C-alpha positions, 0 to 999 in steps of 0.5 A: 540547494538541491542537496538540501531539498533531497535531505529534507525530503528523506528526513520527512519520510523517515520521521513519518515512518519512525513515528508509525513504527514507534506506535505500532511495530516491534521496534518498540521492543528496542525501547523495552516495551511490548505491545501488551504493555503499550495497550495497558499504558494507553489506559492512563490513570489519573495518578499516572505520570503525564508523558509525551506518549500519553498526550499523543494517545489521548489526542488521537483518541479525541480526534478519532470520533471527530474524523470518523464520519468523513468520507475519505477516512473510510477509504484511507482505512481500507487502504491501510488495511490492504497494506497490512499495517496495524494502524488506525486512520486517525493515527496515520493522519496524526503522524502525517500531519506531524511530518508535514508540520516539521517539513513546512517549518524547515522549508520556510526557515531555509527557502521561505514560502516557496520552499514551504510549498514545495516540501509540503507537497512532497510531504503530503504525497510521499507517505501516500505513495509509500502506502500504495506501494506497500499495498501493491506488494502485499497484494502481489504476495497474496496472489503468489500464495493463493494457488498453493493455499487452494491446493493445501485446502483441497488436500485437507478436504480430501483427507477428511478435514472440514473447511474450518479445520482446513482454514486453521491448517492454512493459518499454521502452514502458510506465511503472511499475508495469507496466514494473517488474513485467514486467521482473521477469517477464523477469528470472525467465524469463531466469534459468531460471524457467518463464514460466508460473511467472513470470507466476503470481508477478506475478499474486500481486504485483499482485493483479488479477483481470483479470491473472489472466485474462490469465495463464490465457489465456497458459497455455491458449494455450501448452498447446493453441495458438490466436491469443493476440493475438486473445485479448488484444485481447478481454480488453483490450476487456472490461476497458475495457467493465467500467471504463466501466460502473464509472465510470457506476455511480460517477456514479450513486451519487455522491449516495448516497456524499456523503450517507453521508459527510455523515451520518457526519461530522455528529455529530462536527462538531456535537460539536466545535462544542458543545465549543467553544461550551459545553464544560460542556453537552457534558461531561454525556454523558461524566460521566453514566451516561445520557449514556454510554448515549446515546453507546453507542447513537449509536455503534452506530446510526452503525456500523450505518447506515454499513455499510448505506449502504455496501452500498446504494451498492456495486455490483459489476461 
């Protein structure tokens, strides 16, 4: 049974990912369609053929205004933007619902209501956790690129470039996500949005405290004047020094973090070993009232100990 659960678990995940990629990523090239063709295809004509993709597109367009005013949609769209996925919240919810429906049907056909509940919870949580993971990785890449980008902009300013020209150079010379975000800033500024507002929008998308300081420095320089190139170089040097201290702290706390991981995983590993060796011996914990009380006490102490160890090894810079 465990093998079936794991198989359906990964099946639902890959169904969701494949659906997302099929709508928005370069995987469509393998099916002979470019992004521009897809955009033209979504504008269906009355005499055009009705396909699954046209139905899905029309349904998403119909669903978008219905859910756009919901409070969670804005937060979901912000999470998607921070993850760097070119996807609307309505499209994400549609594919998420499709994966959930498939998993629910499979779970009910194999294990009944209990399997439906278990696999549905997995199908709900897994894509969200994956999205947060992608967001975190993108934020880390942005943070790693920021000092070199600030140095590049400072060098361009010293060479006589304007700030907008320096941003354009950054778009050409850097890699994603830095180039993507600054390209969006450049596009918004060229369309008439004030540069300060475009940078503020970028700061909201990347959610980086270091970039917030950069935006503040640019705004102050534009209001009162000053040597922006020197300020950016100081910011880049400060960020590098903080990262160096953070890495040293990670090295010094590595033993504590490893101990915390082992202590947290040890009860589950021992329980799994006992269940394989002697299931009847372990099942007393689940069938006897005293065993259930012991499980509750053990879970409480495990949670408290985990929070305590996390606070011990977490050092803010």
